C-alpha positions as a Python dict, from the first residue, in 0.01 Angstrom:
ca = {
    (1, 'M'): (0, 0, 0),
    (2, 'L'): (374, -128, 111),
    (3, 'P'): (429, -87, 477),
    (4, 'P'): (657, 207, 544),
    (5, 'R'): (996, 78, 590),
    (6, 'V'): (975, -110, 235),
    (7, 'H'): (847, 173, 91),
    (8, 'H'): (1178, 398, 196),
    (9, 'Y'): (1397, 88, 109),
    (10, 'A'): (1287, 139, -247),
    (11, 'V'): (1326, 511, -271),
    (12, 'R'): (1672, 462, -150),
    (13, 'C'): (1732, 199, -427),
    (14, 'I'): (1611, 395, -670),
    (15, 'V'): (1862, 741, -580),
    (16, 'A'): (2157, 471, -510),
    (17, 'I'): (2109, 301, -880),
    (18, 'P'): (2198, 618, -1099),
    (19, 'I'): (2470, 734, -880),
    (20, 'A'): (2654, 368, -912),
    (21, 'I'): (2569, 433, -1280),
    (22, 'L'): (2758, 726, -1288),
    (23, 'L'): (3033, 646, -1096),
    (24, 'A'): (3115, 337, -1281),
    (25, 'L'): (3113, 529, -1608),
    (26, 'L'): (3339, 787, -1436),
    (27, 'I'): (3625, 493, -1311),
    (28, 'A'): (3598, 377, -1676),
    (29, 'N'): (3650, 707, -1850),
    (30, 'I'): (3974, 765, -1560),
    (31, 'G'): (4079, 434, -1712),
    (32, 'I'): (4084, 491, -2082),
    (33, 'I'): (4230, 824, -2026),
    (34, 'C'): (4533, 717, -1814),
    (35, 'R'): (4602, 477, -2159),
    (36, 'K'): (4907, 633, -2346),
    (37, 'E'): (4766, 551, -2690),
    (38, 'N'): (4430, 724, -2565),
    (39, 'Q'): (4648, 1064, -2416),
    (40, 'A'): (4819, 1043, -2774),
    (41, 'I'): (4519, 1138, -2912),
    (42, 'L'): (4322, 1358, -2646),
    (43, 'Y'): (4648, 1610, -2574),
    (44, 'A'): (4834, 1547, -2903),
    (45, 'R'): (4787, 1960, -2991),
    (46, 'W'): (4921, 2084, -2614),
    (47, 'L'): (5105, 1805, -2422),
    (48, 'P'): (5452, 1881, -2492),
    (49, 'K'): (5402, 2255, -2413),
    (50, 'S'): (5244, 2128, -2086),
    (51, 'A'): (5463, 1898, -2028),
    (52, 'G'): (5755, 2201, -2031),
    (53, 'T'): (5990, 1989, -2295),
    (54, 'P'): (6075, 2018, -2649),
    (55, 'E'): (5961, 1646, -2648),
    (56, 'Q'): (5712, 1404, -2512),
    (57, 'V'): (5670, 1061, -2586),
    (58, 'V'): (5315, 919, -2515),
    (59, 'G'): (5263, 576, -2627),
    (60, 'S'): (5419, 457, -2961),
    (61, 'H'): (5411, 855, -3071),
    (62, 'T'): (5666, 1109, -3022),
    (63, 'W'): (5534, 1479, -2991),
    (64, 'K'): (5750, 1757, -3035),
    (65, 'A'): (5691, 2138, -2971),
    (66, 'S'): (5706, 2351, -3295),
    (67, 'H'): (5955, 2611, -3342),
    (68, 'S'): (5888, 2979, -3388),
    (69, 'P'): (5756, 3081, -3730),
    (70, 'S'): (6006, 3176, -3971),
    (71, 'P'): (5995, 3513, -4073),
    (72, 'Q'): (5750, 3643, -4389),
    (73, 'R'): (5958, 3649, -4684),
    (74, 'E'): (5831, 3881, -4940),
    (75, 'T'): (5771, 3719, -5309),
    (76, 'V'): (5783, 3884, -5601),
    (77, 'D'): (5472, 3899, -5820),
    (78, 'E'): (5585, 3876, -6217),
    (79, 'H'): (5277, 3830, -6356),
    (80, 'P'): (5130, 4140, -6544),
    (81, 'V'): (4822, 4135, -6323),
    (82, 'G'): (4980, 4140, -6020),
    (83, 'Q'): (5175, 4450, -6110),
    (84, 'L'): (4864, 4588, -6242),
    (85, 'M'): (4717, 4571, -5929),
    (86, 'K'): (5038, 4672, -5719),
    (87, 'G'): (5055, 4987, -5897),
    (88, 'A'): (4677, 5031, -5851),
    (89, 'D'): (4708, 4985, -5458),
    (90, 'Q'): (4963, 5222, -5452),
    (91, 'Q'): (4781, 5471, -5629),
    (92, 'W'): (4504, 5443, -5400),
    (93, 'K'): (4701, 5456, -5072),
    (94, 'Q'): (4861, 5801, -5223),
    (95, 'Y'): (4484, 5880, -5340),
    (96, 'D'): (4374, 5834, -4970),
    (97, 'M'): (4662, 6001, -4814),
    (98, 'E'): (4644, 6329, -5004),
    (99, 'R'): (4223, 6328, -4924),
    (100, 'S'): (4071, 6611, -4747),
    (101, 'K'): (3943, 6546, -4416),
    (102, 'T'): (3816, 6895, -4359),
    (103, 'F'): (3626, 7225, -4528),
    (104, 'K'): (3865, 7436, -4497),
    (105, 'A'): (4152, 7158, -4675),
    (106, 'T'): (3858, 7049, -4921),
    (107, 'V'): (3859, 7438, -5052),
    (108, 'E'): (4245, 7449, -5093),
    (109, 'T'): (4251, 7167, -5258),
    (110, 'Y'): (3991, 7297, -5478),
    (111, 'R'): (4165, 7633, -5553),
    (112, 'R'): (4492, 7454, -5580),
    (113, 'K'): (4415, 7133, -5850),
    (114, 'Y'): (4173, 7382, -6068),
    (115, 'G'): (4293, 7779, -6039),
    (116, 'R'): (3950, 7887, -5919),
    (117, 'H'): (3711, 7924, -5636),
    (118, 'P'): (3452, 7695, -5607),
    (119, 'P'): (3125, 7794, -5672),
    (120, 'P'): (2829, 7970, -5469),
    (121, 'G'): (2707, 7684, -5239),
    (122, 'F'): (2991, 7494, -5214),
    (123, 'K'): (3009, 7459, -4830),
    (124, 'Q'): (2602, 7360, -4806),
    (125, 'W'): (2721, 7066, -5094),
    (126, 'Y'): (3006, 6991, -4871),
    (127, 'K'): (2804, 6971, -4538),
    (128, 'F'): (2509, 6765, -4779),
    (129, 'A'): (2819, 6533, -4887),
    (130, 'R'): (2940, 6476, -4531),
    (131, 'Q'): (2609, 6392, -4406),
    (132, 'R'): (2594, 6135, -4630),
    (133, 'Q'): (2911, 5979, -4611),
    (134, 'V'): (3072, 6081, -4952),
    (135, 'Y'): (3400, 5953, -4953),
    (136, 'H'): (3534, 6181, -5269),
    (137, 'I'): (3486, 6500, -5121),
    (138, 'D'): (3770, 6664, -5361),
    (139, 'D'): (3748, 6471, -5687),
    (140, 'F'): (3600, 6741, -5938),
    (141, 'D'): (3849, 6620, -6261),
    (142, 'Q'): (3599, 6544, -6508),
    (143, 'I'): (3329, 6784, -6417),
    (144, 'N'): (3614, 7039, -6451),
    (145, 'D'): (3772, 6918, -6799),
    (146, 'D'): (3406, 6939, -6912),
    (147, 'L'): (3352, 7274, -6831),
    (148, 'R'): (3686, 7429, -6887),
    (149, 'P'): (3618, 7520, -7251),
    (150, 'F'): (3313, 7752, -7147),
    (151, 'W'): (3477, 7972, -6978),
    (152, 'A'): (3640, 8115, -7324),
    (153, 'L'): (3293, 8200, -7384),
    (154, 'K'): (3074, 8477, -7309),
    (155, 'P'): (2819, 8406, -7081),
    (156, 'N'): (2529, 8558, -7269),
    (157, 'H'): (2630, 8366, -7558),
    (158, 'I'): (2555, 8035, -7368),
    (159, 'R'): (2238, 8170, -7237),
    (160, 'K'): (2117, 8253, -7534),
    (161, 'F'): (2142, 7933, -7712),
    (162, 'A'): (2051, 7714, -7413),
    (163, 'A'): (1689, 7954, -7394),
    (164, 'H'): (1637, 7909, -7801),
    (165, 'A'): (1786, 7543, -7850),
    (166, 'S'): (1417, 7441, -7876),
    (167, 'D'): (1296, 7714, -8112),
    (168, 'N'): (1313, 7470, -8426),
    (169, 'L'): (1144, 7127, -8351),
    (170, 'G'): (1353, 6956, -8584),
    (171, 'H'): (1668, 7017, -8390),
    (172, 'D'): (1566, 6742, -8148),
    (173, 'L'): (1630, 6972, -7825),
    (174, 'S'): (1447, 7016, -7520),
    (175, 'T'): (1463, 7362, -7284),
    (176, 'V'): (1444, 7330, -6900),
    (177, 'S'): (1394, 7641, -6710),
    (178, 'I'): (1431, 7700, -6328),
    (179, 'R'): (1294, 7995, -6196),
    (180, 'Q'): (1307, 8108, -5835),
    (181, 'G'): (1356, 7774, -5723),
    (182, 'Q'): (1111, 7625, -5962),
    (183, 'V'): (1168, 7340, -6254),
    (184, 'F'): (941, 7365, -6549),
    (185, 'Q'): (955, 7271, -6895),
    (186, 'E'): (901, 7498, -7203),
    (187, 'V'): (867, 7303, -7500),
    (188, 'W'): (904, 6944, -7688),
    (189, 'G'): (888, 6738, -7379),
    (190, 'S'): (984, 6370, -7352),
    (191, 'W'): (1014, 6151, -7077),
    (192, 'R'): (1411, 6249, -7073),
    (193, 'T'): (1308, 6550, -6953),
    (194, 'E'): (1066, 6437, -6713),
    (195, 'T'): (1276, 6248, -6556),
    (196, 'F'): (1557, 6525, -6545),
    (197, 'I'): (1285, 6719, -6418),
    (198, 'S'): (1261, 6524, -6126),
    (199, 'L'): (1610, 6513, -6043),
    (200, 'L'): (1632, 6885, -6050),
    (201, 'A'): (1351, 6915, -5853),
    (202, 'G'): (1498, 6775, -5515),
    (203, 'F'): (1808, 7078, -5483),
    (204, 'A'): (1655, 7370, -5760),
    (205, 'Q'): (1588, 7575, -5473),
    (206, 'H'): (1985, 7624, -5438),
    (207, 'L'): (2055, 7684, -5778),
    (208, 'P'): (2003, 8011, -5996),
    (209, 'D'): (1735, 8109, -6281),
    (210, 'M'): (1895, 7897, -6585),
    (211, 'D'): (1824, 7768, -6880),
    (212, 'L'): (1875, 7394, -6989),
    (213, 'A'): (1913, 7240, -7364),
    (214, 'M'): (1793, 6878, -7285),
    (215, 'N'): (1947, 6670, -7589),
    (216, 'R'): (1627, 6404, -7683),
    (217, 'M'): (1878, 6204, -7896),
    (218, 'D'): (2013, 5890, -7823),
    (219, 'Q'): (2343, 5997, -7958),
    (220, 'P'): (2603, 6285, -7820),
    (221, 'R'): (2554, 6590, -8058),
    (222, 'V'): (2829, 6833, -7997),
    (223, 'I'): (3151, 6827, -8212),
    (224, 'V'): (3420, 7051, -8148),
    (225, 'P'): (3728, 7071, -8375),
    (226, 'W'): (4022, 7001, -8220),
    (227, 'D'): (4242, 7307, -8289),
    (228, 'Q'): (3951, 7545, -8206),
    (229, 'L'): (3869, 7403, -7826),
    (230, 'Q'): (4257, 7383, -7788),
    (231, 'S'): (4215, 7759, -7826),
    (232, 'Y'): (3923, 7751, -7613),
    (233, 'L'): (4142, 7562, -7326),
    (234, 'A'): (4391, 7780, -7345),
    (235, 'E'): (4185, 8112, -7321),
    (236, 'E'): (4030, 7935, -7016),
    (237, 'F'): (4396, 7866, -6819),
    (238, 'A'): (4490, 8251, -6870),
    (239, 'T'): (4190, 8363, -6726),
    (240, 'R'): (4210, 8159, -6398),
    (241, 'S'): (4185, 8392, -6087),
    (242, 'L'): (4149, 8367, -5729),
    (243, 'D'): (4018, 8707, -5648),
    (244, 'P'): (4011, 8752, -5279),
    (245, 'N'): (3724, 9035, -5329),
    (246, 'V'): (3477, 8737, -5524),
    (247, 'E'): (3146, 8696, -5329),
    (248, 'D'): (3002, 8342, -5261),
    (249, 'A'): (2690, 8414, -5475),
    (250, 'F'): (2524, 8351, -5798),
    (251, 'T'): (2522, 8662, -6020),
    (252, 'A'): (2146, 8787, -6040),
    (253, 'N'): (1893, 8939, -6282),
    (254, 'M'): (2071, 8803, -6582),
    (255, 'D'): (2037, 8890, -6954),
    (256, 'G'): (1981, 8624, -7236),
    (257, 'L'): (1753, 8401, -7065),
    (258, 'Y'): (1416, 8230, -7194),
    (259, 'R'): (1093, 8488, -7154),
    (260, 'A'): (789, 8335, -7289),
    (261, 'G'): (564, 8610, -7452),
    (262, 'P'): (213, 8661, -7663),
    (263, 'K'): (216, 8545, -8017),
    (264, 'P'): (19, 8708, -8268),
    (265, 'S'): (-199, 8466, -8299),
    (266, 'D'): (-311, 8511, -7875),
    (267, 'V'): (-448, 8823, -7991),
    (268, 'S'): (-582, 8770, -8336),
    (269, 'W'): (-929, 8667, -8171),
    (270, 'W'): (-951, 8970, -8021),
    (271, 'D'): (-912, 9200, -8281),
    (272, 'R'): (-1186, 8957, -8494),
    (273, 'W'): (-1475, 9099, -8238),
    (274, 'V'): (-1396, 9410, -8140),
    (275, 'L'): (-1538, 9669, -8351),
    (276, 'F'): (-1387, 9990, -8220),
    (277, 'P'): (-1033, 10010, -8365),
    (278, 'L'): (-907, 10231, -8083),
    (279, 'L'): (-985, 9908, -7826),
    (280, 'R'): (-797, 9669, -8060),
    (281, 'L'): (-430, 9593, -7902),
    (282, 'P'): (-115, 9678, -8086),
    (283, 'P'): (19, 9388, -8340),
    (284, 'I'): (268, 9193, -8218),
    (285, 'P'): (581, 9178, -8457),
    (286, 'E'): (658, 8825, -8565),
    (287, 'P'): (964, 8654, -8358),
    (288, 'E'): (1277, 8671, -8572),
    (289, 'P'): (1386, 8358, -8775),
    (290, 'P'): (1565, 8102, -8559),
    (291, 'E'): (1928, 8137, -8544),
    (292, 'D'): (2168, 7909, -8773),
    (293, 'W'): (2399, 7705, -8515),
    (294, 'G'): (2521, 7490, -8792),
    (295, 'W'): (2304, 7175, -8697),
    (296, 'F'): (2356, 6923, -8992),
    (297, 'A'): (2229, 6590, -9009),
    (298, 'A'): (2417, 6259, -9080),
    (299, 'Q'): (2209, 5966, -9111),
    (300, 'G'): (2299, 5641, -9217),
    (301, 'Q'): (2692, 5733, -9190),
    (302, 'Q'): (2947, 5628, -9004),
    (303, 'F'): (3040, 5840, -8679),
    (304, 'M'): (3394, 5886, -8707),
    (305, 'N'): (3413, 6024, -9079),
    (306, 'F'): (3337, 6333, -8920),
    (307, 'A'): (3408, 6261, -8527),
    (308, 'G'): (3787, 6234, -8572),
    (309, 'N'): (3829, 6582, -8639),
    (310, 'S'): (3716, 6616, -8272),
    (311, 'C'): (4058, 6384, -8210),
    (312, 'P'): (4430, 6471, -8136),
    (313, 'P'): (4639, 6509, -8417),
    (314, 'T'): (4863, 6236, -8331),
    (315, 'S'): (4613, 5979, -8243),
    (316, 'H'): (4441, 5715, -8436),
    (317, 'G'): (4091, 5824, -8450),
    (318, 'S'): (4219, 6155, -8668),
    (319, 'N'): (4538, 6026, -8794),
    (320, 'S'): (4520, 5706, -9013),
    (321, 'S'): (4912, 5681, -9006),
    (322, 'V'): (4927, 5589, -8663),
    (323, 'S'): (4921, 5226, -8673),
    (324, 'K'): (4674, 4997, -8474),
    (325, 'A'): (4947, 4836, -8236),
    (326, 'E'): (5128, 5183, -8188),
    (327, 'T'): (4772, 5273, -8009),
    (328, 'E'): (4737, 4988, -7830),
    (329, 'R'): (5051, 5017, -7621),
    (330, 'S'): (4887, 5361, -7479),
    (331, 'Y'): (4635, 5165, -7290),
    (332, 'K'): (4822, 4746, -7295),
    (333, 'S'): (5085, 4637, -7072),
    (334, 'A'): (5369, 4519, -7289),
    (335, 'V'): (5358, 4184, -7110),
    (336, 'G'): (5026, 4006, -7151),
    (337, 'G'): (4826, 4277, -7319),
    (338, 'F'): (4610, 4371, -7015),
    (339, 'I'): (4430, 4689, -7018),
    (340, 'S'): (4673, 4946, -6834),
    (341, 'N'): (4467, 5269, -6907),
    (342, 'F'): (4089, 5211, -6893),
    (343, 'S'): (3972, 5544, -7011),
    (344, 'S'): (4214, 5541, -7263),
    (345, 'S'): (4079, 5189, -7395),
    (346, 'S'): (3724, 5337, -7422),
    (347, 'D'): (3818, 5609, -7604),
    (348, 'L'): (3665, 5689, -7947),
    (349, 'C'): (3977, 5871, -8061),
    (350, 'T'): (4139, 5540, -7932),
    (351, 'V'): (3961, 5263, -8060),
    (352, 'G'): (3702, 5420, -8265),
    (353, 'H'): (3845, 5296, -8573),
    (354, 'E'): (3859, 4980, -8466),
    (355, 'V'): (3499, 4874, -8345),
    (356, 'H'): (3317, 5141, -8589),
    (357, 'D'): (3191, 4851, -8752),
    (358, 'K'): (3074, 4681, -8450),
    (359, 'H'): (2858, 4962, -8270),
    (360, 'G'): (2494, 5042, -8407),
    (361, 'M'): (2598, 5419, -8313),
    (362, 'L'): (2944, 5434, -8505),
    (363, 'Y'): (2825, 5226, -8801),
    (364, 'A'): (2506, 5371, -8898),
    (365, 'S'): (2295, 5540, -8671),
    (366, 'T'): (1965, 5635, -8796),
    (367, 'S'): (1954, 5943, -8586),
    (368, 'I'): (2239, 6158, -8599),
    (369, 'D'): (2219, 6518, -8568),
    (370, 'V'): (2571, 6702, -8482),
    (371, 'I'): (2690, 7069, -8453),
    (372, 'P'): (3048, 7136, -8476),
    (373, 'L'): (3021, 7414, -8252),
    (374, 'L'): (3069, 7467, -7875),
    (375, 'V'): (2744, 7469, -7746),
    (376, 'T'): (2545, 7333, -7409),
    (377, 'S'): (2353, 7001, -7432),
    (378, 'E'): (2239, 6823, -7107),
    (379, 'K'): (2385, 6482, -7210),
    (380, 'I'): (2218, 6181, -7241),
    (381, 'Y'): (2441, 5935, -7363),
    (382, 'D'): (2806, 5886, -7264),
    (383, 'P'): (2987, 5556, -7448),
    (384, 'T'): (3327, 5682, -7415),
    (385, 'N'): (3501, 6004, -7227),
    (386, 'F'): (3206, 6166, -7499),
    (387, 'D'): (3052, 6414, -7329),
    (388, 'G'): (2679, 6555, -7417),
    (389, 'T'): (2814, 6912, -7237),
    (390, 'I'): (3066, 6947, -7496),
    (391, 'S'): (3177, 6640, -7710),
    (392, 'S'): (3546, 6677, -7765),
    (393, 'L'): (3673, 6330, -7804),
    (394, 'A'): (3969, 6447, -7648),
    (395, 'A'): (4211, 6129, -7537),
    (396, 'G'): (4207, 6166, -7159),
    (397, 'P'): (4213, 6521, -6988),
    (398, 'P'): (4205, 6842, -7227),
    (399, 'K'): (4581, 6910, -7258),
    (400, 'L'): (4711, 7314, -7359),
}
């Protein structure tokens, strides 16, 4: 064991040595920093500013304070893609500026754009959409264009078709019904109807009683001749109304809905076993034969051969004299050939004849069964603006 004085001296040495090392390092750093060439490296970024002079000489380097940046000059992008982007940006800003921010503004916009009151339950839908931060709160152009022609038909005519659409198995249609907020399938079900029913079940309690004709094929089924469609649109436009006495409610007890009833085979077993005629059930008349709606099969045929009748007379789809170059000008920019109108570029009335031999459904589909009348059929496939509710094949929004 060391004597106390020796022990105390050793402790002092142990503490002093690290301090001496730190002081030596500090002195060395100060010496390095004081060298001009090192200052040029360490203070190159802020030395002129801190020195207060526009120019500072450090060692062999001369540092100058930066001048204020020159104002930005707008560059003109003449590339066609740049012009398309600029146009799209302007359209979006205009749309965003006019977008409704309140329920009152949304209703006013709806009435101004479509000439009718919003449908029943619109307020509940608005709350639902706002809670889920839906941005496009008043954009109903597509669904309005799809439904416009049906305003020209009698409501019971639409209900009658939907109720009896599945009477004939060969037409490949299923009927989905809503009764008192419950969804169920009548006949000829498929995975499509099952999926559709699961979708409707989430909000069926907000819908009135109705029948929906479901297309079981992959292809659209309804093809309305162009002239007939225009007459429907003209009638719809003439019947627009903003009656102040309208009620925000669906019409109750509508006629023409599907109603399941007993069939002759359902009571035949009773008649065979009952011995007393008075106890036998009254005979049930045979159902009337299904109405002929005009369905016709076109398996193996090129779709545009008969679908072109629904195109505008001035379109490439119905008028072979309209050249391909003239058609492309309607949806391509003059410089570069870039797409400037996507809706028109994917419209069968615009490009149908150019792609008919490159698309399976257009070239020779094995299951085409179409109708030339305006009827309802929930869509299952939409290669263009071709809609399953009404396959008008119109170029862009329907026009009067």
